N, C-alpha and C positions, 0 to 999 in steps of 0.2 A: 456529867451536867456538862463538859465541854463536848463531848460527841456530838450531844447534841444541837448544837451553839453552831458547829461547824455544820452539819446536815441541815438546818433552817438557814446560813448563811450561803450556803449553796442553793438552794431552792430558791430564796430569795433575790438570785442571782441570777439562775434559770427564767421566773417570771418577769423581772425586769430588761432580760434580752429580748426572748424566744416568742413573746406575743409584734416584736419590730419587723420579725421576719413575713409575716400572716400580709402584712402592709405593702410588699414589694409589688407581687401583684395588683393590689390593688390600687397601687399611681398608674399602673397602664387600662384599667376602667375609669379610674377619674372623670380621661380626657375626652370619655365621649358622656357619662353620664351626665344625666338630668333632671330635676323634680327633684320628686320624694328619694329617689336612687344616689346623686349625688348627697343627698343628704344622709343618708343613711350610712354612705362611706365616709365624710365625712365623720358622723358620731364615732364610728368603728374607729378611724384616728385620735378622735377627741380621748374613747374610751383605752387604747394601750396607754397613749401621752401619760393619764390617771393611773393608772395601775400600774407604769412603770415608776412613776413618781413615789407609788405607795410602797411596791417591796422594795423601791432604794433604800424610804427609810428603814424598813424592815433588816436589811442589807446594812447599813453604817452601823445602827444601833446593835447590832449580834455582831462586826464586828467589830466596834468599841469594847463588849463585852467580852470577847476572846483573846482582845488585843490583853484586855485587864486581867482575866482570869491566864492568858499564857504568858503574862509578865514580856512581851514584847512592847518594847522602847518606840516611844515616836521618831525617831531618830534612824531607826532599820530602812535601807534605803526602801526597797520595794512599798513598805506605809506610808514612810511619808510619801513617794510619787502615787501614790494611788491616790492619799488624799489631794494632792495637785492636781492629779488627771479627776479624780469625781469633783472637786471645786467650780473645776473650767467647767465639766460637764453640767452641772447647776446652772450656769450663768448661759451658755448655750442652750440647753432645753427650754427655759423659760423665755428665751425668744427666739425659736428653733420653729415652733409648732404652734401653738396655739395664734398669737395672731396671722399667722398665714392662715391656718384653717379659718376663720374669723373673715379674712377677705376674700376666702373661696365661697362663702356663704353669702357675699354679697352679690346684687344681679350687674353692679358695673366692672368688672375687672376684666381684667389679663389672664386668664383661666391659666394657660399656658407656661408663661416666667412664674406665673405663681405654686404650678405642680414641679417645674426646674428648680426652683425654688424650695418646694417641700421634700423632690428627692433627695437634691444635694443636702437638705437637712438630715433626713432618714438614712443615708449612708455615710455620711461624714458625722454620725454621733454610734451608728455601727460600728467603725471604725475606732472614736473613743472608747465605747462600752469593753471592747475587746484587747482593749491596752488595759485598761483598769486589770480586765478578767486575766490578761498575759502574767501582769505585775503579780495579782495574788495566785499565783499558780506558781508559775515558774522562779516565783522570790531571787531575781536577778541582788545582786552587790553591784548596784550601781558605782558605788563608790569604797 
């Protein structure tokens, strides 16, 4: 049972991180896309954000079960650090992508400024996800 939970946990981590890499080349195409093509790119962004959120639910649930079954205490530095970064990323994700994507759909907007914001959000979120991944894999004893 425990090994299956580790597998589910690892796969949900891959699903929550991996699709964001597809968005990197799409950012360049968004600069010139118009009409239906623009909307399909924005729909892809929205889909990746939703997929990441749902995979994150599985990730957190399987992580909590692994903690419980493995008798890992909350005070373990890498677990505590992962949850701190996780809650920060949830607040960040809620404000970083959806409002910007909504504004890009409106005809009166500064597309270049919004794309810079979207790009910055994408790279910052990937960094945050990699920090969590580093904490879970390396399990550093911070204190």
